[in-house]
C-alpha positions in Angstrom: 21.5 -60.5 -246.2 23.3 -59.1 -249.2 26.7 -57.4 -249.2 27.5 -54.6 -251.7 30.7 -52.6 -252.1 30.8 -48.9 -251.7 30.7 -48.1 -255.4 27.6 -50.3 -255.8 26.0 -48.6 -252.8 26.7 -45.1 -254.2 25.4 -46.1 -257.7 22.2 -47.8 -256.5 21.4 -46.1 -253.2 17.8 -45.4 -254.1 17.2 -49.0 -255.1 18.9 -50.3 -252.0 16.9 -48.0 -249.7 13.7 -49.2 -251.4 14.7 -52.8 -250.5 15.6 -51.8 -246.9 12.2 -50.1 -246.6 10.6 -53.4 -247.3 12.5 -55.0 -244.4 15.8 -56.2 -246.0 19.2 -55.6 -244.4 22.1 -54.8 -246.6 25.8 -54.7 -245.7 28.1 -52.2 -247.3 31.8 -53.2 -247.5 35.0 -51.6 -248.4 37.5 -54.0 -250.1 35.6 -56.9 -248.6 35.5 -55.5 -245.1 32.0 -54.7 -243.8 31.8 -51.0 -242.8 28.1 -50.3 -242.5 24.7 -52.0 -242.4 21.5 -50.5 -243.9 18.5 -51.5 -241.8 14.9 -50.4 -241.7 14.4 -47.4 -239.5 12.2 -48.1 -236.5 10.8 -45.2 -234.4 11.1 -45.7 -230.7 7.9 -46.0 -228.7 6.4 -42.8 -227.5 8.3 -41.9 -224.3 5.6 -39.7 -222.9 3.1 -42.5 -223.2 5.5 -44.8 -221.2 6.0 -42.4 -218.3 4.5 -43.8 -215.1 4.0 -47.3 -216.3 6.0 -48.7 -213.4 4.3 -46.5 -210.7 3.8 -48.5 -207.6 6.2 -51.3 -208.5 9.1 -49.9 -206.5 9.1 -47.9 -203.2 12.0 -45.6 -202.5 13.4 -46.5 -199.0 13.5 -43.8 -196.3 17.3 -44.0 -196.1 17.8 -43.7 -199.9 19.9 -40.5 -199.5 21.7 -41.7 -196.3 25.5 -41.9 -196.4 26.9 -45.2 -197.5 28.4 -47.6 -195.0 32.2 -47.2 -194.6 33.1 -50.5 -196.2 31.0 -49.8 -199.3 32.3 -46.3 -199.6 35.9 -47.6 -199.3 35.2 -50.1 -202.1 33.9 -47.3 -204.4 37.0 -45.3 -203.7 39.3 -48.2 -204.3 40.4 -48.5 -200.7 39.4 -52.1 -200.0 41.5 -53.9 -197.6 
C-alpha cells in the first residue's frame, strides 16, 4: 500500500484513481500523518434480493411485547440493587 502526500494526491488524482480501480489501496497523508485511504468502491448487495432469506429461522415468541420483568427493567433504568 503506497502513501502519498496531499500535494501528490491533488496533482495525480486521475492516475491514483485508475490504480485504485484496479484494486490498489492508497493512503493520503498530511505532513506524514495518514488522513484518508483511497479504496476501490464496492456496491453493497441488492437489499431487496436479500429480504426474506432468514424466513423460518426465527419464531417471535407470543410474549414478545409483554412488559419486562421488574429486575431487568430496573437494570435498564440503572436502579440495580
